[in-house]
BALOBA-1460 file (C-alpha; in Angstrom, 3 decimals):
// residues 394
<rec num="1" residu="m" x="-22.482" y="-32.573" z="8.530"/>
<rec num="2" residu="p" x="-22.663" y="-36.146" z="7.112"/>
<rec num="3" residu="s" x="-26.115" y="-37.183" z="5.991"/>
<rec num="4" residu="e" x="-28.037" y="-40.082" z="7.515"/>
<rec num="5" residu="n" x="-27.526" y="-42.083" z="4.327"/>
<rec num="6" residu="n" x="-23.756" y="-41.627" z="4.513"/>
<rec num="7" residu="i" x="-23.686" y="-42.648" z="8.189"/>
<rec num="8" residu="s" x="-25.706" y="-45.767" z="7.399"/>
<rec num="9" residu="k" x="-23.456" y="-46.547" z="4.420"/>
<rec num="10" residu="n" x="-20.321" y="-46.194" z="6.546"/>
<rec num="11" residu="k" x="-21.758" y="-48.482" z="9.200"/>
<rec num="12" residu="r" x="-22.697" y="-51.151" z="6.653"/>
<rec num="13" residu="y" x="-19.251" y="-51.006" z="5.067"/>
<rec num="14" residu="f" x="-17.400" y="-51.357" z="8.385"/>
<rec num="15" residu="q" x="-19.738" y="-54.124" z="9.577"/>
<rec num="16" residu="k" x="-19.065" y="-56.078" z="6.365"/>
<rec num="17" residu="q" x="-15.298" y="-55.782" z="6.829"/>
<rec num="18" residu="l" x="-15.643" y="-56.809" z="10.455"/>
<rec num="19" residu="d" x="-17.721" y="-59.829" z="9.416"/>
<rec num="20" residu="n" x="-15.060" y="-60.866" z="6.886"/>
<rec num="21" residu="w" x="-12.333" y="-60.592" z="9.526"/>
<rec num="22" residu="t" x="-14.486" y="-62.523" z="12.018"/>
<rec num="23" residu="n" x="-14.872" y="-65.338" z="9.476"/>
<rec num="24" residu="t" x="-11.113" y="-65.416" z="8.911"/>
<rec num="25" residu="i" x="-10.472" y="-65.711" z="12.645"/>
<rec num="26" residu="a" x="-13.186" y="-68.367" z="13.095"/>
<rec num="27" residu="q" x="-11.767" y="-70.437" z="10.213"/>
<rec num="28" residu="n" x="-8.248" y="-70.384" z="11.660"/>
<rec num="29" residu="l" x="-8.710" y="-70.256" z="15.441"/>
<rec num="30" residu="t" x="-11.098" y="-73.171" z="15.431"/>
<rec num="31" residu="n" x="-10.997" y="-73.639" z="19.210"/>
<rec num="32" residu="l" x="-12.890" y="-70.370" z="19.763"/>
<rec num="33" residu="s" x="-16.647" y="-70.192" z="20.273"/>
<rec num="34" residu="k" x="-18.617" y="-68.039" z="17.847"/>
<rec num="35" residu="s" x="-18.974" y="-65.203" z="20.368"/>
<rec num="36" residu="q" x="-15.254" y="-65.326" z="21.235"/>
<rec num="37" residu="a" x="-14.314" y="-65.101" z="17.540"/>
<rec num="38" residu="v" x="-16.648" y="-62.108" z="17.093"/>
<rec num="39" residu="v" x="-15.232" y="-60.185" z="20.068"/>
<rec num="40" residu="l" x="-11.617" y="-61.062" z="19.197"/>
<rec num="41" residu="a" x="-12.232" y="-59.733" z="15.679"/>
<rec num="42" residu="m" x="-13.763" y="-56.553" z="17.102"/>
<rec num="43" residu="m" x="-10.791" y="-56.075" z="19.443"/>
<rec num="44" residu="s" x="-8.071" y="-56.700" z="16.851"/>
<rec num="45" residu="l" x="-9.689" y="-54.579" z="14.119"/>
<rec num="46" residu="g" x="-10.498" y="-51.887" z="16.689"/>
<rec num="47" residu="m" x="-6.839" y="-51.899" z="17.764"/>
<rec num="48" residu="i" x="-5.703" y="-51.311" z="14.195"/>
<rec num="49" residu="v" x="-8.125" y="-48.410" z="13.698"/>
<rec num="50" residu="a" x="-7.401" y="-46.849" z="17.112"/>
<rec num="51" residu="q" x="-3.649" y="-47.724" z="16.951"/>
<rec num="52" residu="s" x="-3.888" y="-48.747" z="20.584"/>
<rec num="53" residu="c" x="-4.708" y="-51.853" z="22.622"/>
<rec num="54" residu="a" x="-6.342" y="-49.779" z="25.377"/>
<rec num="55" residu="l" x="-9.842" y="-51.190" z="25.857"/>
<rec num="56" residu="s" x="-11.316" y="-47.698" z="26.315"/>
<rec num="57" residu="a" x="-9.779" y="-46.488" z="23.017"/>
<rec num="58" residu="i" x="-10.943" y="-49.611" z="21.149"/>
<rec num="59" residu="s" x="-14.449" y="-49.266" z="22.587"/>
<rec num="60" residu="a" x="-14.719" y="-45.591" z="21.644"/>
<rec num="61" residu="q" x="-13.567" y="-46.289" z="18.093"/>
<rec num="62" residu="l" x="-15.955" y="-49.225" z="17.599"/>
<rec num="63" residu="a" x="-18.871" y="-47.314" z="19.135"/>
<rec num="64" residu="i" x="-18.390" y="-44.569" z="16.542"/>
<rec num="65" residu="l" x="-17.989" y="-46.912" z="13.575"/>
<rec num="66" residu="l" x="-20.731" y="-49.397" z="14.472"/>
<rec num="67" residu="k" x="-23.134" y="-46.902" z="16.074"/>
<rec num="68" residu="i" x="-23.294" y="-48.988" z="19.242"/>
<rec num="69" residu="k" x="-23.404" y="-47.668" z="22.786"/>
<rec num="70" residu="y" x="-19.931" y="-47.224" z="24.189"/>
<rec num="71" residu="c" x="-20.705" y="-48.948" z="27.502"/>
<rec num="72" residu="n" x="-22.138" y="-52.002" z="25.710"/>
<rec num="73" residu="i" x="-19.166" y="-52.543" z="23.441"/>
<rec num="74" residu="r" x="-16.686" y="-51.900" z="26.249"/>
<rec num="75" residu="q" x="-18.314" y="-54.506" z="28.467"/>
<rec num="76" residu="r" x="-18.178" y="-57.101" z="25.675"/>
<rec num="77" residu="i" x="-14.474" y="-56.692" z="24.971"/>
<rec num="78" residu="r" x="-13.606" y="-56.453" z="28.660"/>
<rec num="79" residu="e" x="-15.343" y="-59.766" z="29.336"/>
<rec num="80" residu="l" x="-13.200" y="-61.516" z="26.724"/>
<rec num="81" residu="c" x="-10.302" y="-60.927" z="29.118"/>
<rec num="82" residu="y" x="-12.196" y="-62.078" z="32.223"/>
<rec num="83" residu="d" x="-12.280" y="-65.444" z="33.974"/>
<rec num="84" residu="s" x="-15.717" y="-67.080" z="33.742"/>
<rec num="85" residu="k" x="-16.450" y="-66.391" z="37.433"/>
<rec num="86" residu="d" x="-15.965" y="-62.651" z="36.885"/>
<rec num="87" residu="k" x="-18.423" y="-62.343" z="33.991"/>
<rec num="88" residu="k" x="-21.804" y="-60.742" z="34.426"/>
<rec num="89" residu="g" x="-25.231" y="-61.824" z="33.231"/>
<rec num="90" residu="t" x="-25.054" y="-65.496" z="34.162"/>
<rec num="91" residu="k" x="-28.356" y="-67.214" z="33.387"/>
<rec num="92" residu="k" x="-29.753" y="-70.426" z="34.826"/>
<rec num="93" residu="g" x="-28.566" y="-73.407" z="32.813"/>
<rec num="94" residu="i" x="-26.018" y="-71.325" z="30.842"/>
<rec num="95" residu="k" x="-22.372" y="-71.669" z="31.815"/>
<rec num="96" residu="r" x="-20.188" y="-68.678" z="30.997"/>
<rec num="97" residu="t" x="-16.893" y="-69.744" z="29.422"/>
<rec num="98" residu="q" x="-13.489" y="-68.123" z="29.560"/>
<rec num="99" residu="l" x="-10.966" y="-67.818" z="26.757"/>
<rec num="100" residu="n" x="-8.282" y="-70.510" z="27.011"/>
<rec num="101" residu="v" x="-5.223" y="-68.775" z="25.587"/>
<rec num="102" residu="q" x="-2.936" y="-71.797" z="25.646"/>
<rec num="103" residu="a" x="-5.425" y="-73.702" z="23.473"/>
<rec num="104" residu="c" x="-5.015" y="-70.916" z="20.867"/>
<rec num="105" residu="f" x="-1.262" y="-71.448" z="20.388"/>
<rec num="106" residu="d" x="-1.642" y="-74.479" z="18.113"/>
<rec num="107" residu="p" x="-4.253" y="-73.005" z="15.703"/>
<rec num="108" residu="l" x="-2.459" y="-69.640" z="15.760"/>
<rec num="109" residu="i" x="0.783" y="-71.229" z="14.526"/>
<rec num="110" residu="r" x="-1.075" y="-73.367" z="11.974"/>
<rec num="111" residu="w" x="-2.707" y="-70.181" z="10.680"/>
<rec num="112" residu="i" x="0.702" y="-68.574" z="10.155"/>
<rec num="113" residu="v" x="2.102" y="-71.739" z="8.555"/>
<rec num="114" residu="s" x="-0.867" y="-71.897" z="6.152"/>
<rec num="115" residu="w" x="0.122" y="-68.426" z="4.894"/>
<rec num="116" residu="w" x="3.878" y="-69.176" z="4.983"/>
<rec num="117" residu="q" x="5.541" y="-69.341" z="1.558"/>
<rec num="118" residu="s" x="8.620" y="-71.291" z="2.648"/>
<rec num="119" residu="k" x="9.707" y="-74.346" z="4.612"/>
<rec num="120" residu="q" x="12.171" y="-72.422" z="6.751"/>
<rec num="121" residu="i" x="11.201" y="-70.751" z="10.031"/>
<rec num="122" residu="a" x="13.255" y="-68.955" z="12.668"/>
<rec num="123" residu="l" x="11.968" y="-68.865" z="16.243"/>
<rec num="124" residu="a" x="13.224" y="-66.414" z="18.853"/>
<rec num="125" residu="l" x="12.885" y="-66.854" z="22.609"/>
<rec num="126" residu="d" x="13.132" y="-63.816" z="24.854"/>
<rec num="127" residu="a" x="11.611" y="-62.105" z="27.867"/>
<rec num="128" residu="t" x="10.261" y="-58.593" z="28.323"/>
<rec num="129" residu="t" x="8.530" y="-56.651" z="31.074"/>
<rec num="130" residu="l" x="5.645" y="-54.220" z="31.443"/>
<rec num="131" residu="g" x="7.003" y="-51.920" z="34.137"/>
<rec num="132" residu="l" x="6.802" y="-53.686" z="37.490"/>
<rec num="133" residu="s" x="3.484" y="-55.341" z="36.633"/>
<rec num="134" residu="f" x="4.395" y="-58.293" z="34.416"/>
<rec num="135" residu="t" x="7.224" y="-60.442" z="33.103"/>
<rec num="136" residu="i" x="6.396" y="-61.992" z="29.727"/>
<rec num="137" residu="l" x="8.259" y="-64.986" z="28.280"/>
<rec num="138" residu="m" x="7.738" y="-65.027" z="24.512"/>
<rec num="139" residu="v" x="8.201" y="-67.512" z="21.691"/>
<rec num="140" residu="s" x="7.979" y="-65.643" z="18.384"/>
<rec num="141" residu="i" x="8.218" y="-66.452" z="14.690"/>
<rec num="142" residu="v" x="10.467" y="-63.751" z="13.250"/>
<rec num="143" residu="y" x="9.716" y="-62.258" z="9.853"/>
<rec num="144" residu="r" x="11.140" y="-59.342" z="7.842"/>
<rec num="145" residu="g" x="12.561" y="-57.376" z="10.761"/>
<rec num="146" residu="c" x="9.732" y="-58.139" z="13.182"/>
<rec num="147" residu="g" x="8.110" y="-61.023" z="15.027"/>
<rec num="148" residu="i" x="4.723" y="-62.627" z="15.703"/>
<rec num="149" residu="h" x="4.157" y="-63.910" z="19.226"/>
<rec num="150" residu="v" x="2.901" y="-67.502" z="19.026"/>
<rec num="151" residu="a" x="3.297" y="-68.730" z="22.623"/>
<rec num="152" residu="w" x="3.785" y="-66.904" z="25.890"/>
<rec num="153" residu="t" x="3.748" y="-67.092" z="29.667"/>
<rec num="154" residu="i" x="2.926" y="-64.028" z="31.764"/>
<rec num="155" residu="t" x="3.759" y="-63.780" z="35.455"/>
<rec num="156" residu="k" x="3.667" y="-60.925" z="37.940"/>
<rec num="157" residu="g" x="6.779" y="-58.809" z="37.768"/>
<rec num="158" residu="n" x="8.188" y="-59.807" z="41.158"/>
<rec num="159" residu="e" x="7.180" y="-63.475" z="40.992"/>
<rec num="160" residu="k" x="9.982" y="-66.014" z="41.366"/>
<rec num="161" residu="g" x="10.162" y="-69.214" z="39.340"/>
<rec num="162" residu="s" x="12.107" y="-71.239" z="36.803"/>
<rec num="163" residu="w" x="12.089" y="-69.737" z="33.337"/>
<rec num="164" residu="n" x="13.712" y="-72.841" z="31.884"/>
<rec num="165" residu="k" x="10.698" y="-74.952" z="32.815"/>
<rec num="166" residu="e" x="8.387" y="-72.540" z="30.981"/>
<rec num="167" residu="w" x="10.574" y="-72.460" z="27.855"/>
<rec num="168" residu="l" x="10.590" y="-76.266" z="27.687"/>
<rec num="169" residu="r" x="6.813" y="-76.396" z="28.108"/>
<rec num="170" residu="m" x="6.125" y="-73.776" z="25.431"/>
<rec num="171" residu="l" x="8.500" y="-75.385" z="22.936"/>
<rec num="172" residu="r" x="6.642" y="-78.684" z="23.338"/>
<rec num="173" residu="l" x="3.389" y="-76.883" z="22.536"/>
<rec num="174" residu="v" x="4.857" y="-75.072" z="19.523"/>
<rec num="175" residu="r" x="6.414" y="-78.275" z="18.143"/>
<rec num="176" residu="k" x="2.977" y="-79.823" z="17.553"/>
<rec num="177" residu="s" x="2.022" y="-77.115" z="15.083"/>
<rec num="178" residu="i" x="5.061" y="-76.793" z="12.795"/>
<rec num="179" residu="p" x="5.308" y="-79.385" z="9.991"/>
<rec num="180" residu="r" x="8.020" y="-82.015" z="10.432"/>
<rec num="181" residu="d" x="9.654" y="-81.174" z="7.098"/>
<rec num="182" residu="f" x="10.300" y="-77.538" z="8.070"/>
<rec num="183" residu="f" x="13.862" y="-76.397" z="8.773"/>
<rec num="184" residu="v" x="13.659" y="-74.540" z="12.092"/>
<rec num="185" residu="i" x="16.319" y="-72.629" z="14.028"/>
<rec num="186" residu="v" x="15.665" y="-71.505" z="17.609"/>
<rec num="187" residu="m" x="17.550" y="-68.402" z="18.722"/>
<rec num="188" residu="t" x="18.195" y="-67.231" z="22.278"/>
<rec num="189" residu="d" x="20.255" y="-64.477" z="23.851"/>
<rec num="190" residu="r" x="23.016" y="-65.026" z="26.421"/>
<rec num="191" residu="g" x="20.840" y="-64.976" z="29.518"/>
<rec num="192" residu="l" x="18.700" y="-67.908" z="28.330"/>
<rec num="193" residu="y" x="21.411" y="-70.439" z="27.504"/>
<rec num="194" residu="s" x="21.294" y="-73.793" z="29.292"/>
<rec num="195" residu="s" x="22.546" y="-77.211" z="28.211"/>
<rec num="196" residu="k" x="19.103" y="-78.649" z="29.021"/>
<rec num="197" residu="l" x="17.387" y="-76.179" z="26.661"/>
<rec num="198" residu="f" x="20.031" y="-76.856" z="23.972"/>
<rec num="199" residu="r" x="19.386" y="-80.603" z="24.183"/>
<rec num="200" residu="r" x="15.603" y="-80.185" z="24.220"/>
<rec num="201" residu="i" x="15.682" y="-78.135" z="21.012"/>
<rec num="202" residu="k" x="17.753" y="-80.873" z="19.359"/>
<rec num="203" residu="k" x="15.338" y="-83.527" z="20.629"/>
<rec num="204" residu="l" x="12.507" y="-81.659" z="18.917"/>
<rec num="205" residu="k" x="14.466" y="-82.074" z="15.629"/>
<rec num="206" residu="w" x="15.098" y="-78.353" z="15.466"/>
<rec num="207" residu="h" x="18.414" y="-76.499" z="15.484"/>
<rec num="208" residu="p" x="19.530" y="-74.418" z="18.491"/>
<rec num="209" residu="f" x="21.235" y="-71.120" z="17.694"/>
<rec num="210" residu="m" x="22.131" y="-69.905" z="21.168"/>
<rec num="211" residu="r" x="24.384" y="-67.026" z="22.115"/>
<rec num="212" residu="i" x="26.592" y="-67.695" z="25.146"/>
<rec num="213" residu="n" x="28.719" y="-65.724" z="27.590"/>
<rec num="214" residu="t" x="32.500" y="-65.716" z="27.314"/>
<rec num="215" residu="n" x="33.296" y="-67.257" z="30.689"/>
<rec num="216" residu="g" x="33.159" y="-70.872" z="29.438"/>
<rec num="217" residu="t" x="35.535" y="-73.147" z="27.545"/>
<rec num="218" residu="f" x="35.488" y="-74.986" z="24.220"/>
<rec num="219" residu="c" x="37.468" y="-77.968" z="22.949"/>
<rec num="220" residu="p" x="37.815" y="-78.015" z="19.137"/>
<rec num="221" residu="e" x="37.330" y="-81.401" z="17.520"/>
<rec num="222" residu="g" x="40.612" y="-83.332" z="17.383"/>
<rec num="223" residu="s" x="42.581" y="-80.979" z="19.660"/>
<rec num="224" residu="g" x="41.797" y="-82.510" z="23.073"/>
<rec num="225" residu="v" x="42.416" y="-79.128" z="24.716"/>
<rec num="226" residu="f" x="39.757" y="-76.860" z="26.237"/>
<rec num="227" residu="k" x="40.382" y="-73.175" z="25.547"/>
<rec num="228" residu="p" x="38.558" y="-70.087" z="26.837"/>
<rec num="229" residu="i" x="35.656" y="-69.321" z="24.529"/>
<rec num="230" residu="k" x="36.677" y="-65.684" z="24.274"/>
<rec num="231" residu="s" x="40.041" y="-66.736" z="22.774"/>
<rec num="232" residu="f" x="38.327" y="-67.707" z="19.518"/>
<rec num="233" residu="a" x="37.539" y="-64.037" z="18.780"/>
<rec num="234" residu="e" x="39.708" y="-61.914" z="21.062"/>
<rec num="235" residu="q" x="39.659" y="-58.701" z="19.068"/>
<rec num="236" residu="p" x="37.785" y="-56.950" z="16.251"/>
<rec num="237" residu="g" x="38.243" y="-58.598" z="12.887"/>
<rec num="238" residu="m" x="38.599" y="-62.142" z="14.273"/>
<rec num="239" residu="s" x="36.248" y="-65.018" z="13.434"/>
<rec num="240" residu="w" x="36.242" y="-68.788" z="13.854"/>
<rec num="241" residu="q" x="33.863" y="-71.677" z="13.424"/>
<rec num="242" residu="g" x="34.262" y="-75.371" z="14.064"/>
<rec num="243" residu="a" x="32.912" y="-78.460" z="15.788"/>
<rec num="244" residu="g" x="33.851" y="-79.638" z="19.257"/>
<rec num="245" residu="v" x="32.646" y="-79.780" z="22.858"/>
<rec num="246" residu="a" x="31.538" y="-76.716" z="24.816"/>
<rec num="247" residu="f" x="32.020" y="-76.479" z="28.584"/>
<rec num="248" residu="k" x="34.286" y="-78.751" z="30.575"/>
<rec num="249" residu="s" x="32.111" y="-79.016" z="33.696"/>
<rec num="250" residu="k" x="30.587" y="-82.431" z="34.304"/>
<rec num="251" residu="g" x="27.000" y="-82.666" z="33.089"/>
<rec num="252" residu="k" x="27.164" y="-79.327" z="31.241"/>
<rec num="253" residu="g" x="29.280" y="-80.295" z="28.259"/>
<rec num="254" residu="v" x="27.574" y="-80.405" z="24.854"/>
<rec num="255" residu="a" x="28.839" y="-81.615" z="21.494"/>
<rec num="256" residu="c" x="28.181" y="-78.715" z="19.132"/>
<rec num="257" residu="t" x="29.511" y="-76.207" z="16.655"/>
<rec num="258" residu="l" x="30.952" y="-72.924" z="17.904"/>
<rec num="259" residu="l" x="30.517" y="-69.850" z="15.715"/>
<rec num="260" residu="a" x="32.625" y="-66.873" z="16.830"/>
<rec num="261" residu="l" x="32.823" y="-63.398" z="15.294"/>
<rec num="262" residu="w" x="34.001" y="-59.987" z="16.416"/>
<rec num="263" residu="e" x="33.059" y="-57.636" z="13.629"/>
<rec num="264" residu="e" x="34.926" y="-54.406" z="13.058"/>
<rec num="265" residu="g" x="33.150" y="-51.464" z="14.662"/>
<rec num="266" residu="q" x="31.274" y="-53.601" z="17.218"/>
<rec num="267" residu="k" x="31.803" y="-53.393" z="20.990"/>
<rec num="268" residu="e" x="31.996" y="-57.141" z="21.555"/>
<rec num="269" residu="a" x="32.017" y="-60.528" z="19.876"/>
<rec num="270" residu="w" x="29.242" y="-62.990" z="19.191"/>
<rec num="271" residu="f" x="29.696" y="-66.597" z="20.344"/>
<rec num="272" residu="i" x="26.958" y="-68.935" z="19.119"/>
<rec num="273" residu="l" x="26.406" y="-72.630" z="19.815"/>
<rec num="274" residu="t" x="24.482" y="-74.740" z="17.312"/>
<rec num="275" residu="d" x="24.143" y="-78.379" z="16.307"/>
<rec num="276" residu="l" x="24.526" y="-77.596" z="12.604"/>
<rec num="277" residu="p" x="27.809" y="-78.479" z="10.863"/>
<rec num="278" residu="p" x="30.237" y="-75.538" z="10.493"/>
<rec num="279" residu="s" x="29.901" y="-75.677" z="6.703"/>
<rec num="280" residu="s" x="26.087" y="-75.486" z="6.871"/>
<rec num="281" residu="s" x="25.619" y="-72.527" z="9.221"/>
<rec num="282" residu="s" x="26.344" y="-68.824" z="9.284"/>
<rec num="283" residu="i" x="26.694" y="-66.659" z="12.361"/>
<rec num="284" residu="c" x="24.902" y="-63.830" z="10.541"/>
<rec num="285" residu="w" x="21.632" y="-65.768" z="10.969"/>
<rec num="286" residu="y" x="21.742" y="-64.754" z="14.614"/>
<rec num="287" residu="g" x="21.007" y="-61.188" z="13.518"/>
<rec num="288" residu="m" x="17.374" y="-62.272" z="13.130"/>
<rec num="289" residu="r" x="17.110" y="-62.671" z="16.908"/>
<rec num="290" residu="a" x="17.040" y="-58.892" z="17.251"/>
<rec num="291" residu="w" x="13.774" y="-58.851" z="15.306"/>
<rec num="292" residu="i" x="11.932" y="-60.006" z="18.430"/>
<rec num="293" residu="e" x="13.061" y="-56.746" z="20.062"/>
<rec num="294" residu="q" x="11.197" y="-54.891" z="17.330"/>
<rec num="295" residu="s" x="8.059" y="-56.897" z="18.131"/>
<rec num="296" residu="f" x="8.388" y="-55.854" z="21.799"/>
<rec num="297" residu="r" x="8.669" y="-52.227" z="20.691"/>
<rec num="298" residu="i" x="5.561" y="-52.646" z="18.523"/>
<rec num="299" residu="a" x="3.583" y="-54.100" z="21.422"/>
<rec num="300" residu="k" x="4.541" y="-51.136" z="23.578"/>
<rec num="301" residu="r" x="5.487" y="-47.588" z="22.608"/>
<rec num="302" residu="g" x="6.014" y="-48.195" z="18.878"/>
<rec num="303" residu="g" x="2.567" y="-49.579" z="18.137"/>
<rec num="304" residu="w" x="-0.090" y="-50.912" z="20.491"/>
<rec num="305" residu="q" x="0.809" y="-48.827" z="23.597"/>
<rec num="306" residu="w" x="0.612" y="-51.901" z="25.837"/>
<rec num="307" residu="h" x="3.041" y="-50.321" z="28.306"/>
<rec num="308" residu="k" x="0.158" y="-48.099" z="29.485"/>
<rec num="309" residu="t" x="-1.939" y="-51.047" z="30.641"/>
<rec num="310" residu="r" x="-3.626" y="-50.863" z="34.033"/>
<rec num="311" residu="m" x="-4.255" y="-54.599" z="34.195"/>
<rec num="312" residu="t" x="-2.832" y="-56.419" z="37.200"/>
<rec num="313" residu="d" x="-4.026" y="-59.976" z="36.521"/>
<rec num="314" residu="p" x="-1.631" y="-62.074" z="34.359"/>
<rec num="315" residu="e" x="-4.510" y="-64.164" z="32.963"/>
<rec num="316" residu="r" x="-6.360" y="-61.087" z="31.714"/>
<rec num="317" residu="a" x="-3.135" y="-59.674" z="30.272"/>
<rec num="318" residu="s" x="-2.532" y="-62.974" z="28.462"/>
<rec num="319" residu="r" x="-5.938" y="-62.764" z="26.755"/>
<rec num="320" residu="l" x="-5.258" y="-59.190" z="25.674"/>
<rec num="321" residu="l" x="-1.914" y="-60.355" z="24.274"/>
<rec num="322" residu="l" x="-3.799" y="-62.825" z="22.056"/>
<rec num="323" residu="a" x="-5.630" y="-59.892" z="20.449"/>
<rec num="324" residu="i" x="-2.298" y="-58.082" z="20.051"/>
<rec num="325" residu="s" x="-0.783" y="-61.148" z="18.386"/>
<rec num="326" residu="v" x="-3.733" y="-61.596" z="15.986"/>
<rec num="327" residu="a" x="-3.715" y="-57.907" z="14.990"/>
<rec num="328" residu="t" x="0.076" y="-58.006" z="14.494"/>
<rec num="329" residu="l" x="-0.209" y="-61.178" z="12.394"/>
<rec num="330" residu="w" x="-2.659" y="-59.416" z="10.092"/>
<rec num="331" residu="l" x="-0.548" y="-56.288" z="9.685"/>
<rec num="332" residu="l" x="2.699" y="-58.191" z="9.065"/>
<rec num="333" residu="s" x="1.066" y="-60.426" z="6.461"/>
<rec num="334" residu="v" x="-0.209" y="-57.372" z="4.564"/>
<rec num="335" residu="g" x="2.928" y="-55.259" z="5.046"/>
<rec num="336" residu="g" x="5.238" y="-58.177" z="4.244"/>
<rec num="337" residu="e" x="3.459" y="-58.885" z="0.976"/>
<rec num="338" residu="v" x="3.847" y="-55.240" z="-0.051"/>
<rec num="339" residu="d" x="7.503" y="-55.322" z="1.015"/>
<rec num="340" residu="a" x="8.153" y="-58.450" z="-1.070"/>
<rec num="341" residu="e" x="6.664" y="-56.863" z="-4.186"/>
<rec num="342" residu="v" x="8.793" y="-53.707" z="-4.078"/>
<rec num="343" residu="p" x="11.428" y="-53.944" z="-6.863"/>
<rec num="344" residu="d" x="14.996" y="-53.595" z="-5.585"/>
<rec num="345" residu="s" x="15.631" y="-50.983" z="-8.272"/>
<rec num="346" residu="t" x="13.165" y="-48.603" z="-6.586"/>
<rec num="347" residu="i" x="14.837" y="-48.796" z="-3.151"/>
<rec num="348" residu="p" x="17.333" y="-45.961" z="-2.584"/>
<rec num="349" residu="d" x="20.819" y="-47.204" z="-1.705"/>
<rec num="350" residu="i" x="21.728" y="-45.271" z="1.466"/>
<rec num="351" residu="r" x="24.882" y="-47.250" z="2.225"/>
<rec num="352" residu="c" x="27.012" y="-44.272" z="1.226"/>
<rec num="353" residu="y" x="25.696" y="-42.469" z="4.332"/>
<rec num="354" residu="l" x="26.658" y="-45.291" z="6.714"/>
<rec num="355" residu="p" x="29.949" y="-45.483" z="8.660"/>
<rec num="356" residu="q" x="32.785" y="-46.959" z="6.655"/>
<rec num="357" residu="i" x="34.907" y="-49.849" z="7.956"/>
<rec num="358" residu="k" x="38.451" y="-50.029" z="6.606"/>
<rec num="359" residu="g" x="37.372" y="-48.436" z="3.360"/>
<rec num="360" residu="k" x="34.391" y="-50.773" z="2.891"/>
<rec num="361" residu="r" x="30.784" y="-49.767" z="3.322"/>
<rec num="362" residu="k" x="28.430" y="-51.981" z="5.271"/>
<rec num="363" residu="a" x="26.527" y="-54.333" z="2.974"/>
<rec num="364" residu="t" x="23.239" y="-54.188" z="4.869"/>
<rec num="365" residu="l" x="20.378" y="-52.237" z="3.347"/>
<rec num="366" residu="i" x="18.132" y="-50.612" z="5.935"/>
<rec num="367" residu="r" x="14.341" y="-50.906" z="5.801"/>
<rec num="368" residu="l" x="13.243" y="-47.308" z="6.366"/>
<rec num="369" residu="v" x="9.595" y="-48.193" z="7.164"/>
<rec num="370" residu="s" x="8.732" y="-51.362" z="9.096"/>
<rec num="371" residu="i" x="6.319" y="-53.823" z="7.518"/>
<rec num="372" residu="f" x="4.129" y="-53.370" z="10.605"/>
<rec num="373" residu="r" x="3.718" y="-49.698" z="9.724"/>
<rec num="374" residu="v" x="3.244" y="-50.475" z="6.034"/>
<rec num="375" residu="g" x="0.478" y="-52.956" z="6.883"/>
<rec num="376" residu="m" x="-1.175" y="-50.357" z="9.114"/>
<rec num="377" residu="l" x="-1.067" y="-47.745" z="6.343"/>
<rec num="378" residu="v" x="-2.498" y="-50.144" z="3.753"/>
<rec num="379" residu="i" x="-5.446" y="-51.125" z="5.957"/>
<rec num="380" residu="h" x="-6.122" y="-47.517" z="6.983"/>
<rec num="381" residu="s" x="-6.067" y="-46.525" z="3.320"/>
<rec num="382" residu="c" x="-8.595" y="-49.248" z="2.449"/>
<rec num="383" residu="l" x="-10.873" y="-48.136" z="5.285"/>
<rec num="384" residu="y" x="-10.623" y="-44.535" z="4.145"/>
<rec num="385" residu="d" x="-11.522" y="-45.445" z="0.534"/>
<rec num="386" residu="h" x="-14.171" y="-48.020" z="1.521"/>
<rec num="387" residu="e" x="-12.281" y="-50.813" z="-0.220"/>
<rec num="388" residu="p" x="-12.267" y="-54.487" z="0.880"/>
<rec num="389" residu="l" x="-9.654" y="-55.083" z="3.565"/>
<rec num="390" residu="p" x="-6.667" y="-57.124" z="2.294"/>
<rec num="391" residu="f" x="-5.104" y="-60.287" z="3.675"/>
<rec num="392" residu="g" x="-1.511" y="-61.105" z="2.873"/>
<rec num="393" residu="r" x="0.957" y="-63.973" z="2.884"/>
<rec num="394" residu="f" x="4.284" y="-64.493" z="4.596"/>
């Protein structure tokens, strides 16, 4: 059985680490009140230790580590997700406040940028669902095979509405936080393409990188003839890139660059529209869009177990997603720094085990362990050894 001294020592150590993390959050998410920063730190660190975003699991873990009553800690973290009218313990003259998630987007992005070691950023826009409960529209900064959610809109699963309007609104919010001298590409999958979104991204001085369906047309510069988009890569092994005008329909046409590629071994071609010159863009950049899928997997079954949520209120779910985003940011910064320091010579070349294409092996090296998992392992190891918890860089 652990002695009383050891229990007290463990509590002091964990409280110190929690205080350090609280200070980091308070310094970066400056819009939060002191109590909100404290509870957000408790939630995000508790998520990492419990490997779950379930409030009951977080509460149980924190109650053990901090020697606090389970019901007390659970009520505190639950109330971070509540509207002010739903909070208990209102006193005369004291107005209970609620967490404004949208106000956190700007400082959250500035926090990431302050740790960013480059002036190039790729954003991915995509939607995901939590069963029939919620539809979540996400704007994410992608990084080393994963993504950090920096702006989002959550609606009930069966709620109708215009997604385009929400994308335009969130991009305006995100634009305020990214320095003007950054080179930014914005990637979307086929279902999100619209000429209005394409033009808005350009207006923000960013570069759209939008995949499109094959049922449109494209007129190469100087030809004067619109051809079916699918004709630019009709079969495996074909590729094409050039400037021109996409879509013949009135009001939908956009001057752009078309990047087309049907790679050997793939089921279909990629057709990407961008405003970048053909000589200054590469269709392979679009591969980064898939990294947002990894961040969805992390939020659900592959990490935080968010798919098990019993929440039904989109506003409460949005506040929980802020804790998920902050915890993910921390893990990716730590795991990414470790990943960057690994010498290439120590990484086993497994390309010989991959399918061959016309006698050539695929050039892509596969990351066997995600930086999310590496970050988790590093922090767990520090907690186990009672070492100071690390903070990384991107």
